[in-house]
DRENDO-1510 file (C-alpha; in Angstrom, 1 decimal, always signed):
<recs>
REC; n; res; u; v; w
REC; 1; MET; +69.8; +49.8; -41.1 .
REC; 2; ALA; +71.9; +49.9; -44.3 .
REC; 3; MET; +70.0; +49.8; -47.5 .
REC; 4; LEU; +70.7; +46.9; -49.8 .
REC; 5; ASN; +72.3; +48.1; -53.0 .
REC; 6; PRO; +70.2; +47.2; -56.0 .
REC; 7; ILE; +72.2; +45.2; -58.6 .
REC; 8; PRO; +73.6; +47.7; -61.1 .
REC; 9; THR; +72.0; +47.7; -64.5 .
REC; 10; GLU; +75.2; +46.9; -66.3 .
REC; 11; LYS; +75.6; +43.7; -64.3 .
REC; 12; ILE; +72.2; +42.5; -65.4 .
REC; 13; ILE; +72.9; +43.4; -69.0 .
REC; 14; GLU; +76.2; +41.4; -68.7 .
REC; 15; ARG; +74.1; +38.4; -67.5 .
REC; 16; LEU; +71.8; +38.8; -70.5 .
REC; 17; ARG; +74.7; +38.8; -72.9 .
REC; 18; TYR; +76.0; +35.7; -71.2 .
REC; 19; GLU; +72.7; +33.9; -71.5 .
REC; 20; ASN; +72.4; +34.9; -75.2 .
REC; 21; PRO; +75.7; +34.0; -76.7 .
REC; 22; TRP; +74.2; +33.8; -80.3 .
REC; 23; TRP; +74.0; +37.7; -80.3 .
REC; 24; ILE; +77.7; +37.4; -81.1 .
REC; 25; THR; +78.4; +33.8; -82.2 .
REC; 26; LYS; +75.1; +33.4; -84.2 .
REC; 27; GLU; +74.6; +29.9; -82.9 .
REC; 28; ILE; +73.5; +28.1; -79.7 .
REC; 29; PRO; +76.1; +26.6; -77.3 .
REC; 30; ASN; +77.5; +23.3; -78.4 .
REC; 31; ALA; +76.3; +21.6; -75.2 .
REC; 32; TYR; +72.7; +22.0; -76.6 .
REC; 33; SER; +73.2; +21.7; -80.3 .
REC; 34; SER; +75.0; +18.4; -79.8 .
REC; 35; MET; +72.0; +16.9; -77.9 .
REC; 36; SER; +69.4; +14.9; -79.8 .
REC; 37; LYS; +66.0; +16.5; -80.1 .
REC; 38; ARG; +63.1; +14.8; -78.4 .
REC; 39; LEU; +60.6; +13.5; -80.8 .
REC; 40; TYR; +58.1; +15.9; -79.3 .
REC; 41; PHE; +60.2; +18.8; -80.8 .
REC; 42; ASP; +58.4; +18.5; -84.1 .
REC; 43; LEU; +55.1; +18.9; -82.5 .
REC; 44; PHE; +56.1; +21.9; -80.4 .
REC; 45; TYR; +58.1; +24.0; -82.9 .
REC; 46; PRO; +55.1; +24.9; -85.2 .
REC; 47; PHE; +53.5; +26.6; -82.1 .
REC; 48; VAL; +56.7; +28.7; -81.7 .
REC; 49; LEU; +56.4; +29.9; -85.4 .
REC; 50; GLU; +52.7; +30.6; -85.2 .
REC; 51; ARG; +52.4; +34.4; -85.2 .
REC; 52; THR; +48.9; +35.1; -86.5 .
REC; 53; ILE; +47.3; +34.2; -83.2 .
REC; 54; LYS; +48.4; +36.7; -80.5 .
REC; 55; ARG; +49.2; +34.2; -77.8 .
REC; 56; ALA; +52.0; +33.3; -75.5 .
REC; 57; LEU; +53.1; +29.7; -75.6 .
REC; 58; VAL; +53.5; +27.9; -72.3 .
REC; 59; LEU; +55.6; +24.8; -72.2 .
REC; 60; MET; +54.8; +22.7; -69.1 .
REC; 61; GLY; +56.0; +19.5; -67.7 .
REC; 62; PRO; +57.8; +17.8; -64.8 .
REC; 63; ARG; +61.3; +18.7; -63.9 .
REC; 64; ARG; +64.2; +17.4; -66.0 .
REC; 65; VAL; +62.2; +16.2; -69.0 .
REC; 66; GLY; +64.1; +18.6; -71.3 .
REC; 67; LYS; +62.1; +21.8; -71.4 .
REC; 68; THR; +65.1; +24.1; -71.3 .
REC; 69; VAL; +66.9; +22.0; -74.0 .
REC; 70; MET; +63.8; +22.2; -76.1 .
REC; 71; LEU; +63.8; +26.0; -75.9 .
REC; 72; PHE; +67.4; +26.1; -77.0 .
REC; 73; HIS; +66.7; +23.7; -79.9 .
REC; 74; CYS; +63.9; +26.2; -81.0 .
REC; 75; ILE; +66.4; +29.0; -80.9 .
REC; 76; GLY; +68.9; +26.9; -82.9 .
REC; 77; ASN; +66.2; +26.2; -85.5 .
REC; 78; LEU; +65.2; +29.8; -85.8 .
REC; 79; LEU; +68.9; +30.8; -86.3 .
REC; 80; LYS; +69.3; +28.1; -89.0 .
REC; 81; GLU; +66.1; +29.4; -90.7 .
REC; 82; GLY; +67.7; +32.9; -90.9 .
REC; 83; THR; +66.2; +34.7; -88.0 .
REC; 84; ASN; +68.3; +37.7; -86.9 .
REC; 85; PRO; +70.2; +36.6; -83.8 .
REC; 86; HIS; +69.4; +40.0; -82.2 .
REC; 87; LYS; +65.7; +39.1; -82.3 .
REC; 88; LEU; +66.1; +36.1; -80.1 .
REC; 89; PHE; +66.1; +36.5; -76.3 .
REC; 90; PHE; +66.5; +33.8; -73.6 .
REC; 91; ILE; +66.0; +34.7; -69.9 .
REC; 92; GLY; +66.3; +32.1; -67.1 .
REC; 93; ILE; +63.9; +33.5; -64.5 .
REC; 94; ASP; +65.3; +31.2; -61.8 .
REC; 95; ASN; +68.4; +33.4; -61.7 .
REC; 96; PRO; +68.3; +35.5; -58.5 .
REC; 97; ILE; +69.7; +38.5; -60.5 .
REC; 98; TYR; +66.3; +39.1; -61.9 .
REC; 99; VAL; +64.5; +38.8; -58.6 .
REC; 100; ASN; +63.3; +42.4; -58.2 .
REC; 101; LEU; +62.5; +43.0; -61.9 .
REC; 102; SER; +59.2; +42.6; -63.7 .
REC; 103; LEU; +59.2; +40.9; -67.1 .
REC; 104; GLU; +58.7; +44.3; -68.6 .
REC; 105; ASP; +61.9; +45.6; -66.9 .
REC; 106; VAL; +63.8; +42.6; -68.3 .
REC; 107; LEU; +62.6; +43.3; -71.8 .
REC; 108; THR; +63.6; +47.0; -71.5 .
REC; 109; LEU; +67.1; +45.8; -70.6 .
REC; 110; CYS; +67.2; +43.4; -73.5 .
REC; 111; LYS; +66.4; +46.4; -75.8 .
REC; 112; GLU; +69.1; +48.5; -74.2 .
REC; 113; SER; +71.7; +45.7; -74.4 .
REC; 114; LEU; +71.3; +45.6; -78.2 .
REC; 115; ASN; +70.3; +49.2; -78.8 .
REC; 116; LEU; +66.9; +48.1; -80.3 .
REC; 117; ASP; +64.1; +50.6; -81.0 .
REC; 118; ASN; +61.4; +48.0; -80.6 .
REC; 119; LEU; +60.8; +44.3; -80.2 .
REC; 120; ASN; +58.8; +43.8; -83.4 .
REC; 121; GLY; +59.4; +40.3; -84.8 .
REC; 122; CYS; +61.3; +39.2; -81.7 .
REC; 123; TYR; +61.1; +35.8; -80.0 .
REC; 124; VAL; +61.3; +36.0; -76.2 .
REC; 125; PHE; +61.9; +32.8; -74.2 .
REC; 126; PHE; +61.4; +33.0; -70.4 .
REC; 127; ASP; +62.6; +29.8; -68.7 .
REC; 128; GLU; +61.3; +28.6; -65.3 .
REC; 129; ILE; +58.6; +31.2; -65.2 .
REC; 130; GLN; +57.1; +29.8; -62.0 .
REC; 131; TYR; +59.8; +31.7; -60.0 .
REC; 132; LEU; +58.1; +35.0; -60.8 .
REC; 133; LYS; +55.2; +35.8; -58.5 .
REC; 134; ASP; +51.9; +36.4; -60.5 .
REC; 135; TRP; +53.8; +35.5; -63.7 .
REC; 136; GLU; +50.6; +34.9; -65.6 .
REC; 137; ARG; +49.4; +38.4; -65.0 .
REC; 138; HIS; +52.7; +39.9; -66.2 .
REC; 139; LEU; +52.7; +37.7; -69.2 .
REC; 140; LYS; +49.2; +38.6; -70.2 .
REC; 141; VAL; +50.1; +42.3; -70.1 .
REC; 142; LEU; +53.1; +41.6; -72.3 .
REC; 143; VAL; +51.1; +39.7; -74.9 .
REC; 144; ASP; +48.7; +42.7; -75.1 .
REC; 145; SER; +51.4; +45.4; -75.1 .
REC; 146; TYR; +53.7; +43.7; -77.6 .
REC; 147; PRO; +51.5; +42.3; -80.3 .
REC; 148; GLU; +54.4; +41.9; -82.7 .
REC; 149; THR; +56.5; +39.8; -80.3 .
REC; 150; LYS; +56.3; +36.1; -79.7 .
REC; 151; PHE; +56.5; +35.0; -76.0 .
REC; 152; ILE; +57.5; +31.4; -75.2 .
REC; 153; VAL; +57.7; +30.4; -71.5 .
REC; 154; SER; +58.5; +27.2; -69.7 .
REC; 155; GLY; +57.7; +26.1; -66.2 .
REC; 156; SER; +57.6; +23.0; -64.1 .
REC; 157; ALA; +55.6; +23.5; -60.9 .
REC; 158; ALA; +52.8; +22.4; -63.1 .
REC; 159; ALA; +50.0; +22.8; -60.6 .
REC; 160; ALA; +50.5; +26.5; -60.4 .
REC; 161; LEU; +51.0; +26.8; -64.1 .
REC; 162; LYS; +47.8; +24.8; -65.0 .
REC; 163; TRP; +45.5; +26.6; -62.6 .
REC; 164; HIS; +46.8; +30.0; -63.3 .
REC; 165; SER; +47.0; +29.8; -67.0 .
REC; 166; THR; +43.4; +28.7; -67.3 .
REC; 167; GLU; +42.0; +31.4; -65.0 .
REC; 168; SER; +43.9; +34.5; -66.0 .
REC; 169; GLY; +45.4; +33.6; -69.3 .
REC; 170; ALA; +42.2; +32.7; -71.0 .
REC; 171; GLY; +42.6; +33.3; -74.7 .
REC; 172; ARG; +46.2; +34.6; -74.2 .
REC; 173; PHE; +48.1; +31.4; -73.7 .
REC; 174; THR; +48.6; +28.1; -75.6 .
REC; 175; ASP; +49.6; +25.3; -73.3 .
REC; 176; PHE; +51.9; +22.5; -74.4 .
REC; 177; LEU; +52.6; +19.5; -72.1 .
REC; 178; LEU; +56.0; +17.8; -72.4 .
REC; 179; PRO; +55.7; +14.5; -70.5 .
REC; 180; PRO; +58.5; +12.2; -69.3 .
REC; 181; LEU; +60.4; +10.4; -72.0 .
REC; 182; THR; +58.4; +7.6; -73.7 .
REC; 183; PHE; +60.0; +4.3; -74.4 .
REC; 184; GLN; +59.8; +5.0; -78.1 .
REC; 185; GLU; +61.8; +8.3; -77.5 .
REC; 186; TYR; +64.3; +6.5; -75.3 .
REC; 187; ILE; +65.0; +4.0; -78.1 .
REC; 188; HIS; +65.3; +7.0; -80.5 .
REC; 189; LEU; +67.7; +9.0; -78.2 .
REC; 190; LYS; +69.9; +5.9; -77.8 .
REC; 191; ASN; +70.1; +5.4; -81.6 .
REC; 192; LEU; +68.6; +2.0; -81.3 .
REC; 193; ASP; +65.9; +2.3; -84.0 .
REC; 194; HIS; +67.4; -0.7; -85.8 .
REC; 195; LEU; +65.9; -2.9; -83.1 .
REC; 196; ILE; +62.4; -2.1; -84.4 .
REC; 197; PHE; +60.7; -3.0; -87.6 .
REC; 198; GLU; +57.2; -2.4; -88.9 .
REC; 199; GLY; +55.0; -5.4; -89.1 .
REC; 200; ASP; +51.5; -6.3; -88.1 .
REC; 201; ILE; +49.6; -8.1; -85.4 .
REC; 202; GLN; +46.2; -9.8; -85.2 .
REC; 203; TYR; +43.6; -8.1; -82.9 .
REC; 204; GLY; +40.2; -9.6; -82.9 .
REC; 205; ASP; +39.4; -10.3; -86.6 .
REC; 206; LYS; +41.7; -7.5; -87.9 .
REC; 207; ASP; +45.3; -7.2; -88.8 .
REC; 208; ILE; +46.8; -4.0; -87.4 .
REC; 209; GLU; +50.1; -2.3; -88.4 .
REC; 210; TYR; +52.4; -2.5; -85.4 .
REC; 211; CYS; +56.0; -1.9; -84.5 .
REC; 212; LEU; +57.8; -5.2; -83.6 .
REC; 213; ALA; +61.2; -6.2; -82.4 .
REC; 214; HIS; +63.9; -8.0; -84.4 .
REC; 215; ASP; +65.3; -9.4; -81.1 .
REC; 216; SER; +63.0; -9.3; -78.1 .
REC; 217; LYS; +65.8; -10.1; -75.7 .
REC; 218; ALA; +67.8; -7.0; -76.8 .
REC; 219; LEU; +64.6; -4.9; -76.6 .
REC; 220; ASN; +63.8; -6.2; -73.1 .
REC; 221; LYS; +67.3; -5.4; -71.9 .
REC; 222; GLU; +66.6; -1.8; -72.9 .
REC; 223; PHE; +63.1; -1.9; -71.4 .
REC; 224; ILE; +64.5; -2.9; -68.0 .
REC; 225; HIS; +67.1; -0.1; -68.4 .
REC; 226; TYR; +64.2; +2.3; -69.3 .
REC; 227; LEU; +62.2; +1.2; -66.2 .
REC; 228; ASN; +65.2; +2.1; -64.0 .
REC; 229; PHE; +66.7; +5.2; -65.7 .
REC; 230; GLY; +64.5; +6.1; -68.7 .
REC; 231; GLY; +62.2; +8.9; -67.7 .
REC; 232; TYR; +64.8; +11.7; -68.0 .
REC; 233; PRO; +66.8; +12.5; -71.2 .
REC; 234; GLU; +69.9; +13.5; -69.3 .
REC; 235; VAL; +70.0; +10.3; -67.3 .
REC; 236; VAL; +69.6; +8.1; -70.4 .
REC; 237; LEU; +72.6; +9.8; -72.0 .
REC; 238; SER; +74.9; +9.8; -68.9 .
REC; 239; GLU; +76.3; +6.7; -67.2 .
REC; 240; LYS; +77.7; +8.9; -64.5 .
REC; 241; ILE; +74.3; +10.1; -63.4 .
REC; 242; GLN; +72.9; +6.5; -63.7 .
REC; 243; GLY; +75.6; +5.5; -61.2 .
REC; 244; ASP; +74.3; +8.1; -58.7 .
REC; 245; MET; +70.7; +8.2; -59.8 .
REC; 246; GLY; +69.5; +8.6; -56.2 .
REC; 247; ARG; +71.4; +11.8; -55.6 .
REC; 248; TYR; +70.5; +13.3; -59.0 .
REC; 249; VAL; +66.8; +12.7; -58.9 .
REC; 250; LYS; +66.5; +13.2; -55.2 .
REC; 251; ASN; +68.3; +16.6; -55.2 .
REC; 252; ASP; +66.8; +17.7; -58.4 .
REC; 253; ILE; +63.3; +16.4; -58.6 .
REC; 254; VAL; +62.2; +15.3; -55.2 .
REC; 255; ASP; +63.8; +18.0; -53.1 .
REC; 256; LYS; +63.0; +20.9; -55.4 .
REC; 257; VAL; +59.4; +19.9; -56.0 .
REC; 258; LEU; +58.4; +18.4; -52.7 .
REC; 259; LEU; +60.5; +20.6; -50.4 .
REC; 260; ARG; +60.4; +23.8; -52.3 .
REC; 261; ASP; +58.0; +24.3; -55.3 .
REC; 262; LEU; +54.9; +22.7; -53.8 .
REC; 263; PRO; +55.1; +24.0; -50.3 .
REC; 264; SER; +55.7; +27.6; -51.5 .
REC; 265; LEU; +52.8; +27.4; -54.0 .
REC; 266; TYR; +50.3; +25.8; -51.7 .
REC; 267; GLY; +51.4; +26.8; -48.2 .
REC; 268; ILE; +52.1; +23.2; -47.1 .
REC; 269; LYS; +53.3; +23.4; -43.5 .
REC; 270; ASP; +54.7; +19.9; -42.9 .
REC; 271; VAL; +57.2; +19.4; -45.7 .
REC; 272; GLN; +58.7; +16.3; -44.1 .
REC; 273; GLU; +55.3; +14.7; -43.9 .
REC; 274; LEU; +54.6; +15.3; -47.6 .
REC; 275; ASN; +58.0; +13.8; -48.4 .
REC; 276; ARG; +57.3; +10.7; -46.3 .
REC; 277; PHE; +53.9; +10.3; -48.0 .
REC; 278; PHE; +55.5; +10.6; -51.5 .
REC; 279; THR; +58.1; +7.9; -50.6 .
REC; 280; TYR; +55.3; +5.6; -49.3 .
REC; 281; ILE; +53.4; +6.0; -52.6 .
REC; 282; ALA; +56.6; +5.6; -54.7 .
REC; 283; TYR; +57.4; +2.3; -53.0 .
REC; 284; ASN; +53.8; +1.1; -53.6 .
REC; 285; THR; +53.4; +2.4; -57.1 .
REC; 286; GLY; +50.6; +0.5; -59.0 .
REC; 287; ASN; +48.9; -0.7; -55.8 .
REC; 288; GLU; +45.3; -0.1; -54.9 .
REC; 289; PHE; +44.7; +2.3; -51.9 .
REC; 290; SER; +41.8; +3.5; -49.9 .
REC; 291; TYR; +41.8; +6.7; -47.8 .
REC; 292; GLU; +41.3; +4.4; -44.8 .
REC; 293; THR; +44.3; +2.2; -45.4 .
REC; 294; MET; +46.4; +5.1; -46.5 .
REC; 295; SER; +45.6; +7.1; -43.4 .
REC; 296; ARG; +46.2; +4.1; -41.2 .
REC; 297; GLU; +49.5; +3.2; -42.8 .
REC; 298; SER; +50.9; +6.8; -43.1 .
REC; 299; GLY; +49.4; +8.3; -39.9 .
REC; 300; ILE; +48.1; +11.3; -42.0 .
REC; 301; GLN; +44.5; +12.6; -41.7 .
REC; 302; LYS; +42.2; +11.9; -44.6 .
REC; 303; ASP; +41.6; +15.5; -45.6 .
REC; 304; THR; +45.4; +16.2; -45.7 .
REC; 305; LEU; +45.9; +13.0; -47.8 .
REC; 306; LYS; +43.4; +14.2; -50.4 .
REC; 307; LYS; +45.2; +17.5; -50.6 .
REC; 308; TYR; +48.6; +15.8; -50.9 .
REC; 309; LEU; +47.3; +13.5; -53.7 .
REC; 310; GLU; +46.0; +16.5; -55.5 .
REC; 311; TYR; +49.3; +18.4; -55.3 .
REC; 312; LEU; +51.4; +15.4; -56.3 .
REC; 313; GLU; +49.2; +14.8; -59.3 .
REC; 314; ALA; +49.2; +18.5; -60.3 .
REC; 315; ALA; +53.0; +18.4; -60.1 .
REC; 316; PHE; +53.2; +15.5; -62.5 .
REC; 317; LEU; +54.7; +13.2; -59.9 .
REC; 318; ILE; +51.8; +10.7; -59.7 .
REC; 319; LYS; +48.7; +9.7; -61.6 .
REC; 320; VAL; +45.6; +8.5; -59.8 .
REC; 321; LEU; +43.4; +5.9; -61.5 .
REC; 322; ASN; +39.8; +5.5; -60.5 .
REC; 323; LYS; +38.0; +2.2; -60.8 .
REC; 324; VAL; +34.8; +0.9; -62.4 .
REC; 325; GLY; +32.9; -2.3; -61.7 .
REC; 326; VAL; +32.7; -5.4; -63.8 .
REC; 327; ASN; +30.1; -3.7; -66.0 .
REC; 328; ALA; +32.4; -0.7; -66.4 .
REC; 329; LYS; +30.0; +1.6; -64.5 .
REC; 330; ARG; +31.5; +4.4; -62.5 .
REC; 331; LEU; +31.1; +3.8; -58.8 .
REC; 332; LYS; +29.0; +6.3; -56.8 .
REC; 333; ARG; +31.5; +6.7; -54.0 .
REC; 334; ILE; +35.2; +6.7; -54.6 .
REC; 335; THR; +36.5; +4.7; -51.8 .
REC; 336; SER; +39.5; +3.1; -53.4 .
REC; 337; PHE; +41.8; +3.9; -56.4 .
REC; 338; LYS; +45.2; +3.1; -57.8 .
REC; 339; VAL; +48.2; +5.4; -57.6 .
REC; 340; TYR; +51.1; +5.3; -60.1 .
REC; 341; LEU; +54.3; +7.3; -60.4 .
REC; 342; THR; +54.3; +9.2; -63.7 .
REC; 343; ASN; +57.7; +7.7; -64.4 .
REC; 344; PRO; +59.0; +4.3; -63.1 .
REC; 345; SER; +62.6; +5.5; -62.8 .
REC; 346; LEU; +61.5; +7.8; -59.9 .
REC; 347; ARG; +61.1; +4.6; -57.8 .
REC; 348; THR; +64.6; +3.4; -58.7 .
REC; 349; ALA; +66.0; +6.8; -57.7 .
REC; 350; LEU; +64.4; +6.5; -54.2 .
REC; 351; PHE; +65.1; +2.9; -53.6 .
REC; 352; SER; +67.3; +0.8; -55.9 .
REC; 353; PRO; +67.4; -0.5; -59.5 .
REC; 354; ILE; +65.3; -3.6; -60.1 .
REC; 355; SER; +66.1; -6.6; -62.3 .
REC; 356; GLU; +63.7; -8.6; -64.4 .
REC; 357; THR; +63.3; -11.3; -61.8 .
REC; 358; ASP; +62.4; -9.0; -58.9 .
REC; 359; GLN; +58.9; -9.3; -57.5 .
REC; 360; GLU; +58.3; -5.6; -58.0 .
REC; 361; MET; +58.7; -6.1; -61.7 .
REC; 362; GLY; +54.9; -6.4; -62.2 .
REC; 363; ASN; +54.1; -3.1; -60.7 .
REC; 364; MET; +57.0; -1.4; -62.4 .
REC; 365; VAL; +55.9; -2.6; -65.8 .
REC; 366; GLU; +52.3; -1.5; -65.1 .
REC; 367; THR; +53.7; +1.9; -64.0 .
REC; 368; ALA; +55.8; +2.2; -67.2 .
REC; 369; ILE; +52.8; +1.3; -69.4 .
REC; 370; LEU; +50.6; +3.8; -67.7 .
REC; 371; SER; +53.2; +6.5; -68.1 .
REC; 372; GLN; +53.2; +6.0; -71.9 .
REC; 373; TRP; +49.4; +6.6; -71.8 .
REC; 374; MET; +50.0; +9.9; -69.9 .
REC; 375; HIS; +50.8; +11.6; -73.1 .
REC; 376; ARG; +47.2; +11.3; -74.1 .
REC; 377; GLU; +45.8; +13.8; -71.6 .
REC; 378; GLN; +42.2; +13.5; -72.8 .
REC; 379; LEU; +41.9; +9.8; -72.4 .
REC; 380; ASP; +39.8; +8.6; -69.4 .
REC; 381; LEU; +41.7; +5.5; -68.3 .
REC; 382; THR; +40.4; +3.4; -65.4 .
REC; 383; TYR; +40.8; -0.1; -64.0 .
REC; 384; ALA; +38.1; -2.5; -63.2 .
REC; 385; ARG; +37.7; -4.3; -59.9 .
REC; 386; TRP; +34.7; -6.1; -58.5 .
REC; 387; LYS; +33.6; -8.6; -55.8 .
REC; 388; GLU; +30.5; -10.8; -56.3 .
REC; 389; GLY; +30.0; -13.3; -53.5 .
REC; 390; ARG; +33.3; -15.2; -53.4 .
REC; 391; ASN; +34.4; -14.1; -56.8 .
REC; 392; GLU; +36.7; -11.2; -57.1 .
REC; 393; GLY; +38.2; -9.9; -60.3 .
REC; 394; GLU; +40.4; -7.1; -61.7 .
REC; 395; VAL; +41.4; -5.9; -65.1 .
REC; 396; ASP; +44.5; -3.6; -65.1 .
REC; 397; LEU; +43.6; -1.0; -67.7 .
REC; 398; VAL; +40.2; -0.2; -69.1 .
REC; 399; LEU; +39.2; +2.6; -71.5 .
REC; 400; VAL; +35.5; +3.7; -71.1 .
REC; 401; ASP; +33.8; +5.6; -73.8 .
REC; 402; ASP; +32.5; +8.8; -72.2 .
REC; 403; LYS; +29.4; +9.0; -74.3 .
REC; 404; ASN; +27.7; +5.6; -73.7 .
REC; 405; TYR; +29.8; +4.5; -70.7 .
REC; 406; LYS; +30.8; +1.2; -72.4 .
REC; 407; PRO; +34.3; -0.1; -72.3 .
REC; 408; VAL; +36.2; +0.3; -75.5 .
REC; 409; TRP; +39.0; -2.1; -74.5 .
REC; 410; GLY; +40.7; -3.9; -71.6 .
REC; 411; VAL; +44.3; -4.7; -71.1 .
REC; 412; GLU; +45.8; -7.2; -68.7 .
REC; 413; ILE; +49.4; -6.2; -67.9 .
REC; 414; LYS; +51.6; -9.2; -67.0 .
REC; 415; TRP; +55.3; -9.7; -66.7 .
REC; 416; SER; +55.0; -13.4; -67.3 .
REC; 417; ASN; +54.7; -15.9; -70.2 .
REC; 418; ARG; +52.6; -18.3; -68.3 .
REC; 419; TYR; +49.2; -17.1; -69.6 .
REC; 420; PHE; +50.3; -17.5; -73.2 .
REC; 421; ASP; +50.1; -21.3; -72.7 .
REC; 422; LYS; +47.1; -21.1; -70.3 .
REC; 423; PRO; +44.9; -18.2; -71.5 .
REC; 424; GLN; +41.9; -19.9; -69.8 .
REC; 425; GLU; +43.5; -18.9; -66.4 .
REC; 426; LEU; +42.8; -15.2; -67.2 .
REC; 427; LYS; +39.5; -15.6; -65.4 .
REC; 428; SER; +39.0; -11.9; -64.5 .
REC; 429; LEU; +39.6; -10.8; -68.1 .
REC; 430; ILE; +37.3; -13.5; -69.5 .
REC; 431; LYS; +34.5; -12.4; -67.1 .
REC; 432; PHE; +35.0; -8.7; -67.9 .
REC; 433; CYS; +35.0; -9.3; -71.7 .
REC; 434; GLU; +31.9; -11.6; -71.5 .
REC; 435; THR; +30.0; -9.1; -69.3 .
REC; 436; ASN; +30.7; -6.2; -71.7 .
REC; 437; LYS; +30.4; -8.1; -75.0 .
REC; 438; LEU; +34.0; -7.5; -75.9 .
REC; 439; LYS; +35.4; -10.0; -78.3 .
REC; 440; ALA; +39.1; -9.3; -77.9 .
REC; 441; ALA; +41.6; -7.9; -75.5 .
REC; 442; VAL; +45.4; -7.4; -75.1 .
REC; 443; VAL; +47.5; -9.3; -72.6 .
REC; 444; THR; +51.2; -8.4; -72.1 .
REC; 445; SER; +53.9; -11.0; -71.6 .
REC; 446; ILE; +57.7; -11.1; -71.2 .
REC; 447; ASP; +58.5; -12.1; -74.8 .
REC; 448; GLN; +55.6; -14.2; -76.1 .
REC; 449; ILE; +53.6; -12.8; -79.0 .
REC; 450; GLY; +50.6; -14.1; -80.9 .
REC; 451; MET; +46.8; -14.7; -80.7 .
REC; 452; LYS; +45.2; -17.2; -78.4 .
REC; 453; GLU; +41.5; -18.2; -78.3 .
REC; 454; THR; +39.6; -19.2; -75.2 .
REC; 455; HIS; +35.8; -19.0; -74.3 .
REC; 456; ASP; +35.1; -17.6; -77.8 .
REC; 457; LEU; +37.4; -14.6; -77.0 .
REC; 458; ARG; +40.6; -13.7; -78.8 .
REC; 459; PHE; +43.5; -12.5; -76.7 .
REC; 460; THR; +46.4; -10.8; -78.4 .
REC; 461; PHE; +49.6; -11.5; -76.5 .
REC; 462; LEU; +52.4; -8.8; -76.8 .
REC; 463; PRO; +55.7; -8.4; -75.0 .
REC; 464; ALA; +55.3; -5.5; -72.5 .
REC; 465; SER; +58.2; -3.7; -74.1 .
REC; 466; ILE; +56.6; -3.8; -77.5 .
REC; 467; TYR; +53.3; -2.7; -76.2 .
REC; 468; ALA; +54.9; +0.2; -74.3 .
REC; 469; TYR; +56.8; +1.2; -77.5 .
REC; 470; ASN; +53.7; +1.3; -79.6 .
REC; 471; ILE; +51.6; +3.4; -77.2 .
REC; 472; GLY; +54.3; +6.1; -77.5 .
REC; 473; GLU; +54.6; +5.7; -81.3 .
REC; 474; ILE; +50.8; +5.8; -81.9 .
REC; 475; THR; +50.3; +8.7; -79.6 .
REC; 476; LEU; +53.0; +10.7; -81.4 .
REC; 477; ARG; +51.5; +9.8; -84.8 .
REC; 478; MET; +48.0; +10.9; -83.7 .
REC; 479; LYS; +49.3; +14.2; -82.3 .
REC; 480; THR; +51.2; +14.9; -85.5 .
REC; 481; ASN; +48.2; +14.2; -87.7 .
REC; 482; ASN; +46.1; +16.5; -85.5 .
</recs>
């Protein structure tokens, strides 16, 4: 058998020079510098600069949310701040040319290509690290061997990244999650900040500072567009991709994650079954499921279903919400739960764009609002559902205080103006508030805004688009202050 020729060293060095054009031009390629930065950039960049703690920085997140672009923006900033271009290295691990090399080998070639004696003061960016087997072990060794070098890595098969980085990288890695685009970032990326102004709303007996819209019809038009195309920065900025959203997202997100990343990381045998299951969930995003109905409708055994749900959640494709009863107590046995896509535009990609009068609109709005909350990883969100005799009730979103198991707030997500005129019809929400001694709650609408009183309760009505915008805005502000 003929031996396969290893790739000659000079070919790999050529590739490194191609990936790092700033070694000569002193700037990042225009394709990246011309793109707007995500609002999350200002949160991430300080971790890149942090050199007193000897840790690698791990940028995680779903595919196509802009991780690679963010790494290039970091390199661009470092260059602007006067970092020597020869101290900045970018290596895309998904390129087959590096397949038989360890991270250490690649670093050695970086040094050779620039005739450097050492890597002190260098910043090394490894993109798509999950393509390297046992990457976390390799990275840990580098962090220990090169204390004067900063390592920043990105990766998207989040499940692997999360598990591995907690076990073997303890104390060596800092994790940063980059979620799908929030509605606030979408408005910012499209240069539509002029649609928003700072005002205040009444909640209970308080006035709260809140971002409001000058023109709710214009904001709603963008919100529908966000539901259909908004989770991915590239899609937002390209009408060409929007015209062929199915192919773009399917090829790039669904096929790569479902058919390649997850099966290879978890040894999933029946890839088509996983794909069918995901499509079934995507179509029903925002619905309540039980393992029984799921198993019956999909023809997949319960144990396999549980595994699939776990994988899909770890890969940032879905979010599972557990329920509480009318008194916000956790249920002993988890028999039913809600499943949401982490990003409503995934549904559009698999099926077709929706318009504001479609009956799926309610579930899509709920999915979008939940996806804004995803950026607060530590929040324990649930929904309430109960049955007492003939009375059934449900509240879409409930935050329970972990310490005393009491609900902090409840939100009823509607794509309808009807309840603004008839708040007394919100029977489930009224019952829930009375049971838990809550004096106020939020109800979303299409475009009605204001406070309504019923049964000694105060309901603050907000357009769903405004509510979604503010969750993103408040989250970012909280993270910045932390």
